[in-house]
Backbone as a chain_set.jsonl record, in Angstrom:
{"seq": "MKKNWNKLLRLFSVTICFLFLISSCSKEQDTVGIIKVVYSNGNPMIGATVVLDQTNGAPGTDPIDNLRKQKNTDASGRAEFTYTHEAILDVSVSKTSGNDTYVGNNVIRLLRGKTTTLVVEAVIQ", "coords": {"N": [[0.822, -1.185, 0.0], [1.961, 1.207, 0.813], [3.889, 1.508, -1.176], [2.317, 2.022, -3.39], [1.318, 4.559, -2.76], [3.694, 6.026, -2.735], [4.45, 5.791, -5.452], [2.298, 7.123, -6.624], [2.573, 9.672, -5.5], [5.085, 10.378, -6.54], [4.515, 10.381, -9.304], [2.631, 12.442, -9.37], [4.271, 14.608, -8.559], [6.122, 14.731, -10.681], [4.392, 15.376, -12.759], [3.478, 17.936, -11.971], [5.92, 19.381, -12.041], [6.466, 19.181, -14.793], [4.307, 20.631, -15.854], [4.896, 23.226, -14.888], [7.283, 23.71, -16.278], [6.377, 23.768, -18.939], [4.617, 25.971, -18.906], [6.357, 28.059, -18.317], [7.82, 28.344, -20.6], [6.449, 29.683, -22.525], [6.304, 32.165, -25.027], [6.455, 35.659, -24.724], [4.107, 37.889, -26.146], [4.709, 39.971, -29.018], [5.244, 43.536, -29.037], [3.605, 45.566, -31.072], [3.419, 48.051, -33.556], [1.375, 49.33, -36.013], [1.397, 51.354, -38.735], [-0.717, 53.006, -40.83], [-0.706, 54.709, -43.767], [-2.387, 57.251, -45.434], [-3.714, 59.069, -48.262], [-5.391, 62.306, -48.472], [-7.842, 61.657, -49.548], [-8.319, 59.154, -48.617], [-7.173, 56.943, -49.842], [-4.601, 54.41, -49.895], [-1.175, 55.234, -49.248], [1.514, 54.409, -51.024], [4.897, 53.502, -50.546], [5.685, 55.539, -48.809], [7.777, 57.141, -46.389], [8.08, 56.152, -43.1], [8.688, 57.143, -39.84], [9.348, 56.206, -36.561], [9.884, 57.525, -33.418], [11.201, 58.875, -30.344], [11.358, 61.883, -29.527], [11.171, 63.766, -27.489], [12.174, 63.086, -24.669], [11.99, 62.574, -21.085], [13.46, 65.105, -19.047], [16.828, 64.61, -18.015], [16.891, 61.903, -18.38], [18.246, 58.974, -19.898], [18.543, 58.334, -23.409], [16.742, 55.713, -25.067], [18.169, 52.854, -26.469], [17.976, 51.82, -29.898], [15.391, 52.746, -30.353], [14.458, 54.475, -32.301], [13.027, 53.887, -35.398], [12.712, 53.152, -38.863], [10.735, 52.74, -41.759], [9.405, 51.866, -45.003], [6.172, 52.268, -46.482], [4.043, 49.578, -47.521], [2.298, 47.957, -50.306], [-0.286, 48.273, -49.43], [-0.21, 50.561, -48.01], [0.844, 50.317, -45.467], [3.062, 50.148, -42.648], [4.941, 48.177, -40.505], [6.015, 47.904, -37.165], [8.076, 46.483, -34.675], [8.509, 46.25, -31.228], [10.153, 45.792, -28.031], [9.347, 46.794, -25.57], [6.761, 48.802, -23.952], [5.801, 51.978, -25.308], [5.572, 55.495, -25.989], [5.41, 57.078, -28.922], [6.589, 59.407, -31.385], [5.235, 59.859, -34.584], [6.293, 60.232, -37.817], [5.674, 61.025, -41.144], [6.585, 60.96, -44.553], [6.679, 61.732, -48.061], [7.846, 62.128, -51.31], [6.606, 63.04, -54.377], [7.046, 63.61, -57.558], [6.874, 67.04, -57.922], [5.611, 67.402, -55.564], [5.454, 67.281, -52.024], [4.515, 65.206, -49.496], [3.393, 65.169, -46.152], [2.93, 63.982, -42.799], [1.968, 63.764, -39.378], [1.814, 62.278, -36.117], [1.011, 60.661, -32.985], [1.758, 57.62, -31.383], [0.716, 55.172, -29.058], [2.196, 52.448, -27.779], [1.337, 49.365, -26.428], [2.476, 46.909, -24.202], [2.872, 43.683, -25.513], [0.71, 43.919, -27.202], [-1.011, 44.748, -30.304], [-1.089, 47.736, -31.976], [-2.828, 49.912, -34.066], [-2.518, 52.693, -36.195], [-3.827, 55.316, -38.116], [-2.492, 57.565, -40.389], [-2.896, 60.586, -41.947], [-1.473, 61.883, -44.787], [-0.612, 64.959, -46.129], [-0.268, 67.424, -48.762], [2.498, 69.528, -48.487]], "CA": [[0.0, 0.0, 0.0], [2.857, 2.352, 0.898], [4.521, 1.633, -2.479], [1.354, 2.666, -4.287], [1.284, 5.994, -2.416], [4.952, 6.605, -3.207], [4.365, 5.901, -6.904], [1.321, 8.166, -6.924], [3.196, 10.941, -5.127], [6.144, 10.624, -7.514], [3.844, 10.722, -10.559], [2.056, 13.771, -9.173], [5.386, 15.566, -8.534], [6.644, 14.851, -12.044], [3.366, 16.093, -13.531], [3.523, 19.353, -11.564], [7.158, 19.953, -12.594], [6.286, 19.274, -16.237], [3.394, 21.751, -16.121], [5.644, 24.468, -14.658], [8.227, 23.894, -17.379], [5.635, 24.144, -20.145], [4.07, 27.325, -18.768], [7.433, 29.047, -18.295], [8.433, 28.418, -21.922], [5.628, 30.43, -23.476], [6.929, 33.421, -25.443], [5.626, 36.844, -24.576], [3.726, 38.423, -27.444], [5.41, 41.175, -29.436], [4.606, 44.846, -28.976], [3.617, 45.911, -32.486], [2.739, 49.256, -34.021], [1.115, 49.344, -37.45], [1.054, 52.689, -39.218], [-1.319, 52.992, -42.166], [-0.609, 56.064, -44.303], [-3.38, 57.476, -46.481], [-3.897, 60.409, -48.83], [-6.564, 62.971, -47.903], [-9.046, 60.998, -50.06], [-8.434, 57.853, -47.958], [-6.434, 55.9, -50.55], [-3.305, 54.111, -49.264], [0.013, 55.864, -49.812], [2.551, 53.4, -51.203], [6.272, 53.998, -50.592], [5.946, 56.654, -47.895], [8.734, 56.855, -45.323], [7.485, 56.289, -41.769], [9.699, 57.134, -38.783], [8.885, 56.199, -35.179], [10.972, 57.986, -32.559], [10.778, 59.584, -29.141], [12.268, 63.024, -29.538], [11.08, 64.553, -26.261], [12.24, 62.27, -23.46], [11.97, 63.331, -19.834], [14.781, 65.67, -18.738], [17.671, 63.829, -17.11], [16.836, 60.463, -18.664], [19.063, 58.547, -21.033], [17.743, 57.829, -24.529], [16.662, 54.257, -25.175], [18.791, 52.363, -27.692], [17.16, 51.182, -30.93], [14.008, 53.202, -30.283], [14.13, 55.072, -33.593], [12.928, 52.921, -36.486], [12.222, 53.739, -40.108], [10.33, 51.778, -42.781], [8.555, 52.379, -46.073], [4.879, 51.605, -46.535], [3.888, 48.548, -48.555], [1.259, 48.2, -51.316], [-1.538, 48.647, -48.765], [0.03, 51.782, -47.236], [1.154, 49.943, -44.08], [4.422, 49.874, -42.17], [4.804, 47.489, -39.224], [7.18, 48.055, -36.298], [8.032, 45.617, -33.503], [9.315, 46.704, -30.101], [10.162, 44.915, -26.87], [8.672, 47.429, -24.441], [5.764, 49.834, -24.221], [6.396, 53.273, -25.627], [4.792, 56.533, -26.642], [6.347, 57.475, -29.964], [6.195, 60.341, -32.425], [5.155, 59.251, -35.913], [6.513, 61.199, -38.893], [5.488, 60.42, -42.461], [6.932, 61.848, -45.663], [6.809, 61.135, -49.387], [7.97, 63.08, -52.407], [6.086, 62.512, -55.628], [7.199, 64.719, -58.509], [7.164, 68.295, -57.215], [4.802, 67.442, -54.343], [5.952, 66.619, -50.818], [3.435, 64.885, -48.559], [3.852, 64.955, -44.781], [1.924, 63.716, -41.776], [2.529, 63.537, -38.044], [0.888, 61.827, -35.097], [1.641, 59.995, -31.845], [1.205, 56.291, -31.137], [1.048, 54.561, -27.764], [2.336, 51.001, -27.902], [1.131, 48.645, -25.176], [3.254, 45.671, -24.176], [2.175, 42.473, -25.902], [-0.482, 44.245, -27.996], [-0.829, 45.363, -31.618], [-1.798, 49.006, -32.067], [-2.858, 50.428, -35.424], [-2.761, 54.13, -36.273], [-3.94, 55.833, -39.471], [-1.923, 58.907, -40.519], [-3.189, 61.22, -43.23], [-0.364, 62.701, -45.289], [-1.123, 66.011, -47.001], [0.763, 68.206, -49.461], [3.055, 70.579, -47.643]], "C": [[0.871, 1.256, 0.0], [3.557, 2.589, -0.438], [3.593, 2.34, -3.464], [1.293, 4.173, -4.025], [2.551, 6.694, -2.899], [4.943, 6.785, -4.724], [3.422, 7.034, -7.308], [1.892, 9.547, -6.622], [4.295, 11.328, -6.119], [5.547, 11.055, -8.865], [3.242, 12.133, -10.485], [3.147, 14.846, -9.202], [5.953, 15.795, -9.929], [5.666, 15.636, -12.918], [3.383, 17.585, -13.22], [4.764, 20.026, -12.135], [7.036, 20.142, -14.101], [5.379, 20.448, -16.593], [4.076, 23.097, -15.898], [6.622, 24.755, -15.788], [7.517, 24.348, -18.649], [5.145, 25.586, -20.041], [5.161, 28.384, -18.776], [8.095, 29.218, -19.653], [7.618, 29.24, -22.911], [6.254, 31.8, -23.736], [5.943, 34.567, -25.25], [5.328, 37.406, -25.962], [4.463, 39.726, -27.72], [4.558, 42.419, -29.211], [4.734, 45.431, -30.379], [2.838, 47.203, -32.728], [2.598, 49.191, -35.523], [0.657, 50.747, -37.826], [0.5, 52.53, -40.623], [-1.364, 54.438, -42.643], [-1.583, 56.191, -45.47], [-3.279, 58.906, -47.005], [-5.154, 61.02, -48.206], [-7.874, 62.358, -48.412], [-9.232, 59.593, -49.479], [-7.708, 56.716, -48.653], [-5.08, 55.66, -49.882], [-2.149, 54.78, -50.001], [1.138, 54.833, -49.839], [3.918, 54.077, -51.234], [6.554, 55.22, -49.737], [6.94, 56.209, -46.827], [8.075, 57.145, -43.982], [8.6, 56.164, -40.74], [8.995, 57.15, -37.436], [10.074, 56.545, -34.301], [10.379, 58.664, -31.335], [11.733, 60.749, -28.959], [12.255, 63.81, -28.238], [11.027, 63.653, -25.043], [12.22, 63.161, -22.227], [13.368, 63.869, -19.552], [15.54, 64.796, -17.74], [17.618, 62.333, -17.358], [17.698, 60.157, -19.883], [18.161, 58.076, -22.166], [17.801, 56.302, -24.586], [17.261, 53.836, -26.511], [17.762, 51.702, -28.606], [15.688, 51.565, -30.867], [13.56, 53.77, -31.625], [14.149, 53.996, -34.673], [12.301, 53.595, -37.688], [11.896, 52.632, -41.098], [9.532, 52.51, -43.85], [7.256, 51.597, -46.086], [4.824, 50.627, -47.704], [2.749, 48.919, -49.51], [-0.085, 48.574, -50.705], [-1.375, 49.9, -47.904], [0.403, 51.527, -45.789], [2.649, 49.781, -43.846], [4.27, 49.299, -40.765], [6.113, 47.552, -38.452], [7.0, 47.169, -35.072], [9.006, 46.129, -32.45], [9.217, 45.692, -28.967], [9.3, 45.469, -25.743], [7.562, 48.36, -24.91], [6.474, 51.135, -24.55], [5.324, 54.211, -26.16], [5.746, 57.179, -27.63], [5.73, 58.506, -30.909], [6.226, 59.606, -33.756], [5.311, 60.368, -36.94], [6.439, 60.459, -40.216], [5.89, 61.435, -43.518], [7.023, 61.043, -46.956], [6.904, 62.27, -50.393], [7.514, 62.39, -53.68], [6.093, 63.654, -56.644], [7.631, 65.975, -57.763], [6.421, 68.407, -55.892], [5.486, 66.687, -53.203], [4.778, 66.453, -49.866], [4.041, 64.654, -47.18], [2.653, 64.679, -43.872], [2.616, 63.414, -40.466], [1.431, 63.08, -37.098], [1.692, 61.222, -33.96], [0.954, 58.654, -31.666], [1.643, 55.805, -29.765], [1.038, 53.052, -27.95], [2.197, 50.367, -26.525], [1.805, 47.29, -25.266], [2.382, 44.462, -24.524], [0.948, 42.694, -26.772], [-0.066, 44.773, -29.365], [-1.708, 46.597, -31.681], [-1.691, 49.511, -33.498], [-3.241, 51.908, -35.393], [-2.824, 54.523, -37.742], [-3.427, 57.267, -39.459], [-2.27, 59.42, -41.908], [-2.038, 62.129, -43.613], [-0.934, 63.688, -46.309], [0.03, 66.747, -47.659], [1.199, 69.351, -48.572], [3.146, 71.872, -48.398]], "O": [[0.585, 2.23, -0.696], [3.8, 3.737, -0.808], [4.037, 3.157, -4.272], [1.225, 4.966, -4.963], [2.496, 7.814, -3.407], [5.382, 7.819, -5.227], [3.717, 7.805, -8.221], [1.712, 10.482, -7.402], [4.408, 12.496, -6.49], [6.037, 11.998, -9.488], [3.341, 12.91, -11.435], [2.954, 15.895, -9.816], [6.231, 16.932, -10.31], [6.081, 16.466, -13.727], [3.308, 18.407, -14.133], [4.672, 21.134, -12.663], [7.465, 21.168, -14.629], [5.662, 21.181, -17.541], [3.841, 24.029, -16.669], [6.775, 25.902, -16.208], [8.013, 25.225, -19.355], [5.254, 26.342, -21.006], [4.911, 29.51, -19.206], [8.866, 30.16, -19.839], [8.068, 29.467, -24.034], [6.675, 32.497, -22.813], [4.76, 34.455, -25.57], [6.189, 37.401, -26.842], [4.798, 40.481, -26.807], [3.328, 42.362, -29.198], [5.835, 45.754, -30.825], [1.756, 47.413, -32.181], [3.586, 49.017, -36.236], [-0.335, 51.256, -37.306], [1.167, 51.986, -41.503], [-1.981, 55.29, -42.005], [-1.604, 55.354, -46.373], [-2.831, 59.818, -46.311], [-5.894, 60.338, -47.498], [-8.913, 62.523, -47.774], [-10.202, 58.912, -49.814], [-7.631, 55.618, -48.102], [-4.473, 56.595, -49.361], [-2.154, 54.877, -51.228], [1.649, 54.435, -48.792], [4.081, 55.113, -51.878], [7.577, 55.876, -49.929], [6.946, 55.05, -46.413], [7.573, 58.246, -43.752], [9.366, 55.201, -40.758], [8.144, 58.004, -37.189], [11.14, 55.94, -34.417], [9.191, 58.985, -31.304], [12.779, 60.622, -28.322], [13.246, 64.465, -27.914], [9.965, 63.47, -24.447], [12.415, 64.372, -22.328], [14.356, 63.174, -19.787], [14.978, 64.309, -16.759], [18.239, 61.566, -16.622], [17.851, 60.987, -20.78], [17.116, 57.477, -21.91], [18.796, 55.691, -24.197], [16.913, 54.384, -27.557], [16.796, 51.1, -28.137], [14.828, 50.789, -31.284], [12.418, 53.571, -32.038], [15.141, 53.287, -34.847], [11.47, 54.493, -37.554], [12.676, 51.694, -41.266], [9.048, 53.621, -43.636], [7.228, 50.414, -45.746], [5.47, 50.824, -48.734], [2.291, 50.061, -49.519], [-0.939, 49.135, -51.392], [-2.283, 50.265, -47.157], [0.292, 52.428, -44.958], [3.394, 49.341, -44.721], [3.558, 49.86, -39.932], [7.184, 47.291, -39.0], [5.913, 47.105, -34.498], [10.171, 46.404, -32.74], [8.321, 44.848, -28.942], [8.612, 44.722, -25.047], [7.439, 48.664, -26.096], [7.606, 51.365, -24.125], [4.31, 53.779, -26.708], [6.761, 57.757, -27.242], [4.532, 58.484, -31.193], [7.138, 58.822, -34.02], [4.549, 61.335, -36.934], [7.056, 59.409, -40.393], [5.579, 62.62, -43.403], [7.383, 59.866, -46.963], [6.147, 63.239, -50.338], [7.977, 61.3, -54.016], [5.249, 64.549, -56.592], [8.639, 65.97, -57.057], [6.578, 69.394, -55.174], [6.025, 65.597, -53.397], [4.131, 67.426, -49.478], [5.087, 64.016, -47.058], [1.527, 65.091, -44.149], [3.721, 62.872, -40.447], [0.266, 63.446, -37.255], [2.922, 61.267, -33.973], [-0.267, 58.549, -31.777], [2.789, 55.999, -29.359], [0.001, 52.455, -28.242], [2.859, 50.779, -25.573], [1.713, 46.606, -26.286], [1.324, 44.239, -23.935], [0.215, 41.744, -27.052], [1.074, 45.19, -29.564], [-2.918, 46.522, -31.469], [-0.605, 49.537, -34.076], [-4.151, 52.32, -34.675], [-1.973, 54.114, -38.532], [-3.854, 58.085, -38.644], [-1.976, 58.774, -42.914], [-1.669, 63.033, -42.862], [-1.647, 63.299, -47.234], [1.162, 66.704, -47.179], [0.376, 70.051, -47.982], [3.594, 72.878, -47.846]]}, "num_chains": 1, "name": "protein.A"}
């Protein structure tokens, strides 16, 4: 009878350890910001340059490495950025087409482990 209890206790202990190992291996979800750039008529702007940065940090704080990122929008007018931490970032958009320069600005708040989408309208400057 005592052997049965020992086997049961051992099996239970191994099961608990296995469950802890599995739960600790799960990857935290990425913090993603998606910027969709559109013309004033709502059509997607292809090939616009999108910059995410934090230009006004708190006084006395060190800048965070690799915070500034730059990408061009795809065929649907989207640029996707992945970060490790939460952040409030300035969004700057620009595109030159012929003699016209389009610009747009906004702010995005990225929440840890979430995907945040922001639409920026770029207008002729």
